[in-house]
C-alpha positions in Angstrom: 0.0 -0.1 0.0 1.6 3.3 -1.2 0.7 6.5 0.5 0.5 9.7 -1.3 0.9 13.1 0.4 -1.4 15.4 -1.7 -1.0 19.2 -1.8 -3.6 20.2 0.9 -3.6 23.8 -0.1 -4.0 23.2 -3.7 -7.0 20.7 -2.9 -8.6 23.4 -0.7 -8.3 26.0 -3.5 -9.6 23.8 -6.0 -12.7 22.7 -3.9 -13.3 26.5 -3.0 -13.4 27.1 -6.9 -15.5 24.2 -7.9 -18.1 24.8 -5.0 -19.1 28.3 -6.4 -19.5 26.6 -9.9 -22.2 24.1 -8.6 -25.7 24.8 -10.3 -27.1 25.0 -6.5 -24.8 27.8 -5.7 -25.1 29.8 -8.9 -29.0 29.4 -8.4 -28.4 30.6 -4.7 -26.5 33.6 -5.9 -29.4 34.6 -8.2 -32.0 34.6 -5.5 -30.1 35.4 -2.3 -28.2 38.3 -0.9 -24.6 37.8 -2.3 -23.1 39.0 0.9 -25.2 36.4 2.8 -24.1 33.7 0.4 -20.4 34.5 0.7 -20.8 34.6 4.4 -22.0 31.0 4.6 -19.4 29.9 2.1 -16.6 31.7 4.1 -17.9 29.9 7.2 -17.9 26.5 5.3 -14.3 27.2 4.1 -13.0 28.2 7.6 -14.3 24.9 9.4 -13.2 22.6 6.3 -9.7 24.2 6.4 -9.5 23.7 10.0 -10.2 19.8 9.9 -9.0 18.8 6.3 -6.3 16.2 6.1 -6.6 15.0 2.5 -4.8 11.8 1.9 -4.5 9.3 -0.8 -3.3 5.5 -1.1 -2.9 3.2 -3.9 -1.9 -0.4 -4.7 -0.8 -2.0 -8.0 -2.2 -5.5 -8.3 -2.2 -8.2 -10.9 -5.7 -9.7 -12.0 -6.3 -13.3 -11.7 -9.6 -15.4 -11.5 -10.6 -18.0 -9.2 -13.9 -19.9 -10.2 -14.8 -17.0 -12.7 -14.5 -14.3 -9.9 -11.8 -11.6 -10.5 -9.3 -11.5 -7.7 -7.2 -8.5 -6.8 -4.9 -9.1 -3.9 -7.4 -10.0 -1.0 -10.3 -8.6 -2.9 -12.6 -10.9 -4.7 -15.0 -8.8 -7.1 -18.1 -10.0 -8.6 -18.9 -7.4 -11.3 -19.5 -8.9 -14.7 -18.5 -5.9 -16.8 -15.2 -5.5 -14.9 -14.4 -9.1 -15.0 -15.0 -9.0 -19.0 -12.8 -5.9 -19.3 -9.8 -7.0 -17.3 -7.6 -10.2 -18.4 -5.7 -12.4 -16.2 -2.2 -11.1 -15.7 -3.0 -7.6 -16.4 -2.0 -4.9 -14.0 -4.6 -2.8 -12.3 -4.4 -0.1 -9.8 -6.7 0.3 -6.8 -6.9 3.7 -5.0 -8.4 5.3 -2.0 -8.9 9.1 -1.4 -10.3 10.8 1.7 -10.6 14.2 3.2 -9.7 13.1 6.8 -12.7 13.9 8.7 -16.2 12.3 9.5 -19.6 13.9 8.5 -20.5 13.8 12.3 -17.3 15.4 13.3 -18.2 18.4 10.9 -21.9 18.4 12.3 -20.5 18.9 15.7 -17.9 21.5 14.6 -20.7 23.8 13.2 -22.6 23.4 16.3 -25.3 21.3 14.8 -26.4 24.3 12.5 -28.1 22.5 9.6 -27.7 25.4 7.2 -23.8 25.6 8.1 -23.7 21.8 7.6 -25.3 22.0 4.1 -22.7 24.4 2.9 -19.7 22.5 4.3 -21.2 19.3 2.9 -21.0 20.7 -0.8 -17.4 22.1 0.0 -16.3 18.5 1.3 -17.6 16.7 -1.7 -15.5 19.2 -3.8 -12.6 18.8 -1.4 -12.9 14.9 -2.0 -13.1 15.2 -5.8 -10.1 17.7 -5.9 -8.1 15.2 -3.5 -9.0 12.2 -5.9 -7.9 14.0 -9.0 -4.7 14.9 -7.6 -4.1 11.2 -6.5 -5.0 10.1 -9.9 -2.3 12.6 -11.5 0.3 11.4 -9.1 -0.5 7.6 -9.7 -0.3 8.1 -13.5 3.1 10.0 -13.0 4.6 7.2 -10.9 3.0 4.3 -12.7 2.1 4.9 -16.4 -0.5 6.9 -18.5 -1.6 3.8 -19.9 -4.2 3.5 -17.1 -7.5 4.9 -17.1 -10.3 5.2 -14.4 -13.0 2.6 -14.5 -16.5 3.4 -13.3 -17.8 0.3 -11.5 -21.5 0.5 -12.2 -24.5 -1.9 -11.4 -25.6 -2.1 -15.0 -28.7 -4.2 -14.5 -29.8 -1.8 -11.8 -29.2 1.1 -14.2 -31.2 -0.5 -16.9 -34.1 -1.0 -14.6 -34.0 2.4 -13.4 -33.7 4.2 -16.7 -35.3 7.6 -16.9 -35.5 10.6 -19.0 -33.3 12.9 -16.8 -30.1 12.3 -18.8 -29.6 12.9 -22.6 -29.3 9.2 -23.0 -32.3 8.3 -21.0 -30.1 6.3 -18.3 -29.2 7.0 -14.6 -26.0 5.5 -13.4 -25.6 3.8 -10.1 -22.4 2.5 -8.4 -22.1 -1.2 -7.9 -21.8 -0.7 -4.1 -21.4 -4.5 -3.4 -18.3 -4.6 -5.8 -16.9 -1.7 -4.2 -17.3 -3.0 -0.8 -15.5 -6.2 -2.0 -12.6 -4.1 -3.4 -12.1 -2.6 0.1 -10.9 -5.9 1.4 -7.5 -5.0 0.1 -7.5 -1.7 2.1 -8.6 -3.3 5.3 -6.9 -1.7 7.4 -5.3 1.3 5.8 -3.2 4.3 7.4 -6.0 6.8 6.4 -8.2 5.2 8.9 -11.0 4.6 6.5 -13.3 1.6 7.4 -16.4 0.0 5.8 -19.7 0.2 7.5 -22.1 -2.6 8.2 -24.3 -1.4 5.3 -21.3 -1.5 2.9 -20.4 2.3 2.7 -17.2 4.0 3.5 -16.6 6.0 6.6 -15.7 8.8 6.5 -18.5 9.2 3.8 -16.2 11.9 2.3 -14.0 9.0 0.8 -13.7 7.4 -2.5 -12.3 4.0 -3.5 -11.7 3.3 -7.2 -9.8 1.4 -9.8 -7.6 2.3 -12.7 -7.3 -0.4 -15.5 -5.0 -0.6 -18.7 -6.1 1.3 -21.6 -7.1 -0.8 -24.7 -4.5 -0.9 -27.4 -5.5 0.7 -30.4 
C-alpha cells in the first residue's frame, strides 16, 4: 500500500473554486443576498480548512481469476462488466482518497447548525473530488499513463431505473457491493477509512476506485 501526500492547499483552493460553480450555488446567488451567500461559503471554508487532512493511497495489483471471480490481492470482485474488461495477468491499480474527517465531526464543528452543515457538505464533496484528481495525476506520473479510471457500475440496476433525466435516458448507479468487495485490500489502511455494516465508506467523504490498462489501438 503506497501513501500519497497530496498538496493540501491546492486541494482546498480547487474545492473552493469548484463549489462556487455548482448549479445549486449559482441558483442561490441569483435569488439570495450575495453577501449572505459569501458569508455561508466563508464559514464553510473556515471549518473545512481547520479539519481537512486530504490523503491518498494506492496499490498496484495483478488480476487473476478463481472460479470466474476476479481476484485483486485480497479482494474478490463479482462485477461482470469489470471481469470482462480485465484479463488475467493484467496490472490494475486500486486507489483510495479521503478528506480526513467524518460527517458527524463536521456536524459537531458547526454546532449542529443544519444550514452551516449544508454548505460544508458541498465543499467537502468538492474537496474529495479535488483530492482524488490529484491522487490520480500522481499515480499516472509514478506508474504509467496507460491506465484510465473505470467506473464500477451496477448495469442491471441502471437498466431497470432508466429515466429521461439524462440525454441518453439512463441514470447510472455504483455497484456498491463490488466496491465493498474491493475494500478488502484496504482493510486496514493508514488513512483510517473503514467499511460500515451497510457497505459504505466511513468517512463518507472518501472514494475508492480502480484504474485499468487502456485498450491498445
